[in-house]
C-alpha positions, 0 to 999 in steps of 0.5 A: 500500499502506498502512502501519499505525502503532501508536496511542499514547495521547495523554496517556500519561505525563501526570499526572492533573488531581487530581495536578496540583491536589494538587501546586499546593496542596501547594506553596502551603501551604508546610509546615514540615520537621517538618510534612511528615513528620507526617500526620494519623492516627486509631488503629484501634479495636475495639468489642464488647459482652458481657453486662455491658459495652461494651469499646473497644480502641484501638491506641496504640503509642508514645503516653504514657498521660499524653497521653491525654484520655478523656471522655464528654459527652452520651453521646459517648465521645471519646479524644484524644491525641498521638503525638510524633515522636522527636527522638533521631534527626536528620531527615536520618538517616531513610531512611523515615518511614511511621508517622503522628505528631501529635494525634488524636481519635476520638468514638463515640456510646454507647447509653443502656444503659451507665453512663458514670460507671463507665468503667475504663481500662487501657493495656498494650503500646500498647493502650488498653482502656476497659470501660464497664459496662451499667446494671442495667436493660440487663443480660440477664435470664432468665425461666423458663417451665415447661410440660408436654408433652401426653404428660406424659413430658418437661417443657421449660423455655423460657429467655428472655434480654433483650439489646440486640437484643431477647428471645431464647427457647430451650428447655432440656430437663429431666426 
């Protein structure tokens, strides 16, 4: 009579090769105590477009606005700054540190349709808002084209709006 033995996975409980390599190299680099709590980070950013401007919003809680460097070079918008680790509380008193600290840099390509010389910046409640106006030639323009239907009962005006996505035409009924 044969007995059936349960087969156990041979590598159960063993760490993966990637975990072992990360542990070896992490130990070899030898971070200082302060650096071990600081991880690189990049603030979350929303970018949207209106008829007249491009808007960039970046979440920067606990970042001093004086520590921000915002500049445009060759149509590349760069936001740099630093969130500093609070030294008011002793490191051994922390039970958990999940927020990232340290320097950050985010860069975004800008279209030629914006006026990078007229950027306005605002910082409220930990949110940086950059408003970048569009150049006059890039703003939407309305072109009215009147025409009369064959019955002559109604006259429609077609309105075209130029945007960064092309020319959109929609009818506007008038009597």
